[in-house]
C-alpha positions in Angstrom: 33.5 -40.6 -26.7 30.3 -41.3 -27.3 28.4 -42.0 -30.9 27.0 -38.1 -30.9 30.6 -36.7 -30.6 31.8 -39.1 -33.2 29.0 -37.9 -35.7 29.4 -34.1 -35.1 33.4 -34.2 -35.0 33.4 -36.3 -38.0 31.0 -33.6 -39.7 32.8 -30.8 -38.1 35.9 -31.6 -39.2 35.1 -32.7 -42.9 33.6 -29.5 -43.2 36.6 -27.6 -41.9 38.9 -29.8 -44.3 37.2 -30.1 -47.6 35.4 -26.5 -47.5 32.2 -27.9 -50.3 31.4 -24.8 -52.3 28.1 -25.9 -53.5 24.9 -27.3 -52.6 25.6 -30.6 -54.2 29.5 -30.9 -52.2 27.9 -30.0 -48.9 25.0 -32.7 -49.1 27.7 -35.2 -50.3 30.4 -34.6 -47.8 27.5 -34.3 -44.7 26.3 -37.9 -45.8 29.7 -39.3 -46.3 31.1 -38.1 -42.7 28.3 -39.2 -41.1 28.5 -42.9 -42.2 32.3 -42.2 -41.7 32.0 -40.9 -38.4 30.0 -43.9 -36.9 30.9 -47.0 -38.8 33.8 -47.6 -36.6 31.6 -48.7 -33.9 29.7 -51.2 -35.5 32.0 -53.6 -33.2 30.2 -52.6 -30.1 29.3 -55.4 -27.8 27.6 -54.7 -24.4 23.5 -53.9 -24.7 24.2 -49.9 -23.8 26.4 -49.7 -26.5 24.5 -51.4 -29.6 21.3 -49.1 -27.9 23.9 -46.3 -28.3 24.3 -47.7 -31.8 21.0 -47.8 -32.7 20.6 -44.5 -31.9 23.8 -43.1 -33.9 22.7 -45.0 -36.7 19.5 -44.0 -36.8 20.8 -40.3 -37.1 23.1 -41.7 -40.1 20.1 -43.1 -41.8 17.9 -39.9 -41.3 20.9 -37.4 -42.2 21.1 -39.7 -45.4 17.8 -39.6 -46.0 17.6 -35.6 -45.5 20.1 -35.7 -47.8 18.0 -37.8 -50.3 15.2 -35.2 -49.5 17.5 -32.0 -50.6 19.2 -33.7 -53.6 15.2 -34.2 -54.9 14.0 -30.5 -53.8 16.8 -28.9 -54.7 17.5 -31.2 -58.2 20.9 -31.5 -57.3 21.2 -35.0 -59.8 23.7 -36.4 -57.0 23.2 -39.8 -58.4 24.1 -38.7 -61.9 27.3 -36.9 -60.9 28.3 -39.9 -59.1 27.9 -42.2 -62.1 30.1 -40.0 -63.8 33.1 -41.8 -61.4 31.6 -45.5 -61.6 28.6 -47.4 -63.2 25.9 -48.9 -61.2 26.8 -52.5 -61.1 30.6 -51.2 -60.2 29.2 -49.2 -57.4 26.7 -51.9 -56.1 29.9 -54.3 -56.3 32.0 -51.7 -53.8 28.8 -51.0 -51.5 28.6 -55.0 -51.1 32.2 -55.4 -50.3 32.3 -52.1 -47.6 29.2 -54.0 -46.4 30.9 -57.3 -46.2 34.3 -55.7 -44.4 31.4 -54.2 -42.1 29.9 -57.4 -41.1 33.6 -59.0 -40.5 34.3 -55.9 -38.1 30.8 -56.4 -35.9 32.8 -60.0 -35.4 35.8 -58.3 -33.6 36.5 -57.2 -30.7 35.6 -53.7 -29.9 38.3 -51.5 -31.1 40.3 -53.9 -33.0 39.5 -54.2 -37.0 36.8 -51.2 -37.1 39.4 -48.8 -35.4 42.9 -50.0 -37.2 44.5 -48.5 -40.0 43.9 -51.3 -42.2 40.0 -50.8 -41.5 40.4 -47.4 -42.4 42.1 -48.1 -45.2 40.4 -51.1 -46.9 36.5 -49.0 -46.1 37.9 -46.1 -47.7 39.3 -47.7 -50.9 35.8 -49.4 -51.4 34.3 -45.6 -50.8 36.8 -44.2 -53.4 36.4 -47.1 -56.0 32.8 -46.9 -55.5 31.5 -43.5 -55.1 35.1 -41.4 -55.8 33.6 -37.8 -54.4 32.5 -39.3 -51.0 36.1 -41.2 -50.2 37.5 -37.6 -48.6 34.7 -36.6 -46.3 34.3 -40.7 -45.2 38.2 -41.1 -44.8 38.1 -37.4 -42.5 35.5 -38.4 -40.4 36.3 -42.2 -39.8 40.0 -41.5 -39.0 38.5 -38.6 -36.6 36.9 -41.4 -34.5 39.9 -43.4 -34.3 41.6 -40.4 -33.4 38.9 -39.4 -30.8 38.7 -43.1 -29.2 43.0 -42.8 -29.1 41.8 -39.9 -26.2 39.7 -42.8 -24.2 41.4 -45.3 -21.2 40.7 -48.4 -23.3 43.2 -49.3 -25.8 42.9 -49.2 -29.8 44.2 -52.0 -31.9 45.5 -49.5 -34.7 48.0 -52.3 -36.1 44.9 -55.1 -36.3 45.8 -58.0 -36.4 48.4 -57.1 -34.4 47.5 -57.4 -30.9 49.2 -54.0 -29.5 46.5 -51.6 -28.0 47.2 -48.0 -28.0 45.7 -45.2 -25.3 46.7 -41.7 -24.7 44.6 -42.4 -21.2 43.3 -38.6 -21.1 39.8 -38.9 -20.5 36.7 -41.5 -20.2 34.4 -42.2 -22.9 31.2 -40.4 -21.7 32.7 -37.7 -19.2 33.5 -34.4 -19.4 35.9 -34.2 -22.0 33.3 -35.7 -24.6 30.8 -33.3 -23.6 33.1 -30.7 -24.7 34.3 -32.1 -27.6 30.6 -32.6 -28.7 29.8 -29.3 -27.8 32.8 -27.6 -29.7 32.0 -30.2 -32.5 28.8 -29.1 -33.2 29.7 -25.7 -33.2 32.0 -25.9 -35.6 29.6 -28.5 -37.8 27.4 -25.4 -37.9 29.8 -23.1 -38.9 30.9 -25.2 -41.8 27.5 -25.7 -43.1 27.1 -21.9 -42.7 30.1 -20.9 -44.7 29.1 -23.4 -47.1 25.9 -22.0 -47.9 27.5 -18.4 -48.0 
């Protein structure tokens, strides 16, 4: 699937499963799901994929900046809220480990470590230890990325470092199924946001 499909489907699934019921919870859910939805593709290797990755990382960065702006405008005090779960030094240490795992994942073949159960568990553990309230949305969005990629023709190495790949071989990464999933994900994301705000 394309990056935008991973982004909106991860956001939609996190909103539908976690039901954030306050503005702070909504901002945290959207920010964590944005990262979780796209982080698996740090391992892309083609120039087209790199352009797509730049676009998606920019979108995720914009979502995080929007979250920061909403935090400031509406005085949600997200930073104080997160510091209840871990101190600043502990949070920074887990963030460094998270980034280190992403750097390692970027050196691995596409759809291997960053699309594996081990990668999902390790990255989610880092988020959980460093910023516990973000872990659920991050996990749901990253898991949705992996599940969506299983629909494609190219295999996913779920049990990395084992060499076995799984694929349901139902569609191509950027075909009609991708467009349908992107549309449905976008609609469900909007519904989830509206429901959270009501």
